[in-house]
N, C-alpha and C positions, 0 to 999 in steps of 0.2 A: 298555438301558441293563441290565435283571436276566441278558439272552442273553449281554452281557460279564461279568459276574458269571461265569455257571453257566459258562459252556465257556473260560476263561481259561487252561484245560491244551494246549488246542491252538492257542493265541493270539490266540480270541475273534475271528476274522475278518466270521465270517460274511453274507459278500458275496464272490462272485469276484474283482469288480474289484478289494477291494483287496487280493486274494490274488496277482490279477495283478504289479498294484502294485506288492509285496512282493516278488516273484518279478524283479521291473525290479530294483526298488532297493536289498530290503534281502537281498539273499541267500535269501530262503526257497525252498527246493528245487524244481525245476519238475517234478518227479518230484512230487510233493504236490499238486502244482494241479488237474488231473482227478478227482482223492481228493476235495478240499476243493468244488469244484463240484457234484462231483455229492451230495456233502453236504448241503450248501446247498440245496442244490432239492428233497432228498427233502423234507427241514424244513421247506419252504416251503410245500411238497403236503399235509404234514401236519397242519400249523399250520392252512390253510385249510381244509383236511376236517373237521378236528373243529370250526372254528368253525360253519362248513357245518351241520354233522350237530347241535353246541347250539341253533344258529337256524332250524333248516330250516321249523319251524312260521310262528315267526315272519315268514318270508320269504313262505311260501305267505302266510300273510293279505297282506302290504303290497305282494304282488304281484297280488291280486285270486282267487286260487286253487291249489287244489293242485298244483300240476308247474308251474305257470306263469313263465317263467323270461327276463327281456329284459333287452337290454341299451340304454341310451342314450334311455332315457324318463323322464318327471316320475316314475313308480313303479319303475323299475327299480335294482335290487340286484348287478347285478355288478359294480358301484364299491365295494364293501367290501370285494372278494378282488385284483382288479389294480387298474390305473392306466388311465385314460383323459383325453385331451387333452381342452381347453375346446372349441367349433367356433370360435371367433375363431383361432385360431393355424394357419399354414402352417406345412410340412411343416420349414423350417429354423426354427422357430422352435419347434415339440417338440422337434428335436433340441438345440438351444443350449440350453432352458430345462435340458432334462437335462444335457449335457455340463455346463453353469457350475456347478448345485448338486451335480453328484459330482465336478469339479474344487475347490471349495472341503470338502467332504467331507473327501477326502485330504489337502489341505494343512494342515485343522487337525487332522486328525489326527495325521501326521507332527508338528503343533509339542506337541501333546498326551504325545507319546513321547517329543519327545528330551528328555532330561535334559542336556543340554548345553544346551538352551535355556528354564531354569527350569520342566522340561515336569513335566504335574500330577500324576506319580507312581500312588500308589491313588486317587487319586479319576480315574482317566482316565476310568472309564464315566459318572460322574456332569459329565463338561466336555464327552461326546462327545453323551452327552444333550440340553444348550444348543446343539450347533451341531445335528444333526439337527433338533431346536424351532425353530433358526433358519432353515435349511432352509429347513425347512417352512414356516412363518411367509411366505418370501418369494417361494419357486415353488410351493407347492402348488394356487393357483389355477387356474395352468394346464395343469399336467401331474400333478397328484398327485405332483408330487416320489415317484419309485419310487428312483432313484439305487444300485437295487442288482437286476442282472438278477435274482435267485434269488427275490426279494423279490417281482418282477412274473410272470417266465415261470410258475414251480411255482405258483401259484395260477390262474394265467392257462388253463394246462391242467387243472387240475384241475375251472372249473368251468367248461371247454370239456364236461368227464365229467361233467357233474351236472345236464348239463340246458343249459346259457344257450346251447350251438348255437356255429356259428362266426362268427358274428356279433361273438366274445370277440376274432378274430382280423382282421375286415375292421373292426372300428369304429374311426373316426376318419381316413379312410383307410391303412386297415391301418396303423393307427398300432403298433403288437403289437413289430416288431421295435428301435423307437426307447427302450426302457425296458431294453432286452440290449442294443447296440452304444455307446448313448452313454456308459452307465456306466463300460465298460473307458477306451474312450478320453478319459474325462474326470478318472475318478482316475489314469489314466496322465501325462496332464498335470500336476495338483494335484500328485502328488511330484513329475514334474522340476523342477517350479517352488521347490519347496516348500525340496528340495537345491540347486537350482543358485543359487538368492538368501539362502538360511539356511544350513542342515543343513552342517556344519564337520565328520562322521563319513567313517565308508568306504563310499560310494557310484560309481556305475561315473560319473556328475558332476565327482566330487571329484577322480577318477583324469587322468594325462596319457590324453588325445585320447575322453573321455567312456569308459575303457575300454575302446574298441574294438580296442586292444590286446591286455589280456587276454581280451577274449572271442578273440579270434582266436588268442591262444596256447594258450589248453581247448581249440580246435578243433582244432588239429595236433596236441596231446599227445594227444588221442584218436584219431586218426589215426593219427599214429606206433604206438600201441599197439595198434593191432588188426589193424596189420600185422605185431609180433614174432610 
């Protein structure tokens, strides 16, 4: 919630999957997507490194000795930084848990921002806090509800670098790719659902042929301009 208030000048996406959905449905410039995604990833890495540095001594004691870093044990601390699935889940279950959570996130975020549908206005960050809290309460026990590729991948890279080793990538039958890919697809689907059933503003979903003709027209215009 505080992150949204602090980074409002840039739109406070804080999530590459949200940025992608905004590029698709809200005309956010595509050229900014790589810049935003990189900034979000680096921010997550920096934040997790600060947390690790602050609690390094406590982690040493809890893990059983200085420099001991483990994944998947009762005394493991890797879960502080990135998500790991419950052992009972299949790969399909892992994926859809993240997909559904991310879809709900994007659907509710668009509802909070939609002034044509009693949007939350200045209370959007508070509303988003309750949305994420609800997603965590409902989906947290399965996968840890990453619902944000940067929030999971950034700390995972950091935890590998500080000594948790390759297990951060192999744990959960190579689970690491699920919280990276599923949120992109889930947020896109959530945005699609909101614009299809509720949103009445400017969106590709509300354009003729779902904006396909506009997309083709832009591409054709770009080709003509390069030929001049």
